[in-house]
N, C-alpha and C positions, 0 to 999 in steps of 0.2 A: 455462532460458527459466523465465521468470515473466508469468502472466498473473492478473490484475484487474479484476473486473467494477467498475463505478465508476456514481453517480447522480450526475445532475447535474439541478440544479434551477436554474427561473427564471421569470419569470412569463408566467402562458396568454400573455399580449401576443407576449415575443420567442420564444413559443417555435421559430414558424418562421426566425428568421432564428438562434439558440442552436444548432439542428439544422443547418444551413446551414452555419455555422462549423464544429460539429465535423466533418463531413462531411467538407470540404474540408480540414483540418488534417490534417496526417500523423502524428498521436500518437496517433491512437485508433482503434479501429472503433465505428464506428454501428450500433447495434441496430434500439433502440425506442422510443417516446415516446407518453404519454398528455396529454391536453387540460388536463391539472393542471400540465402544466410540468415532469413528471421523464420524463427521458431517459435511456435504458440505453447504456453503452458501456463496453469493454473495451481497456485499453494491457498492450504487451507489452514487457520488459525484459530485458537477461540480468542483471540485478540490482536490489535496492529503491531503487538511486541511479537509475539509469536510470528506472523507474516516478514514482518522485518530479518529476524534469524533469520529465515527459511531463503528471505530476495538475497540476504551476505553468502548464503552458501552457494548459491546458483551465480551471484557475481565471481564467486571463486575459483569455478569451473575454468581448467584452460582453455583461452582463446577466444572466451567471453568476452565480447567489446564495451555490451552494455544488457543493462537487464530490467524494462521499465514497466509497470504495472500501467496500465491499460486502465480497466476498469474493477469498480472491488463494490461488492455486498455483504454487509453483516445484516441480518436477521434482528439481531436487539439494536442495534442503531435505527433500523427504520421503523421497530416497533416504537421505540422512543422518540421518535421523531415523529412521527403520527401523533402520538399522543400528544406533542406539544402545537401539535396542526390545531387539531379536535380541540387543545381547551384556548386558543385564540392569545397565545404570547408566542409567536413566531417569529416575533423581534424583538433581539435582548433590548435592555430596559435604556443600558447605559446610550443606544442607538438614538433614545426620543429624551436624552438628558441632555438640554445645550450646556449646562453648568459643567461637562465630563472636559476632563483635561485630554486633548485627544493622545498625548503622548502617552498615557495609562494604558489604553488598547493596543493588545499585544493580536497580532494576528501570526497565526500557526500553521497557514496553509504552505509555506515553502521548506520541505524537508530536507531540502539539500542543501541548505543554508543553517541548519540544527548541527550544534559543536558535540552534542550527544544525545543521538536517538534513543537510548534504551531510557534516558528520563522521560525526556518527551512521553516517547508510546506508556512510557508506565503512568505518566501523568492524565495521557488519554484515555484509556483504558478506564482509570478509574475516576473517569471525570462523570460527576453526574449530571444523566440527561432527562 
C-alpha cells in the first residue's frame, strides 16, 4: 500500500469550489486548506500506477493550477529497502564497476520528463527489489 501527500494549488477565489470537488471525488482524502489557495490531501494506491491515475483525476478538477506529491510512503518498498540494507548490498554493483559505460545508466527520478508515465510506473511497480 502506498500513501502520498499532495499539495493542490488554486486561485484563492476558487478555493471553496476546489475543496468541495476534492471532497466529492473518490480519488483522495481532504485534510486542510488556507486562504492562499493551498490544499492538503492524501491519496492511497496499491502501487505507483494507481497513485498517478488518482493524481491525474485531481489535476483535471476545474481551477486546479497544480497538484504535486510532497511525501510518499510505501510499506512494501520500505521493507524491500530494509532487506537490501541488512544484506549489505545498498550500492548497486554498476556504481562500483569502472568499466561501466555511463551512457547505459538510466536515471528514472524525473517523472515530469517521462513521455509515457503509465509504462514507466508499470515497470517500476514490477521491479524486483
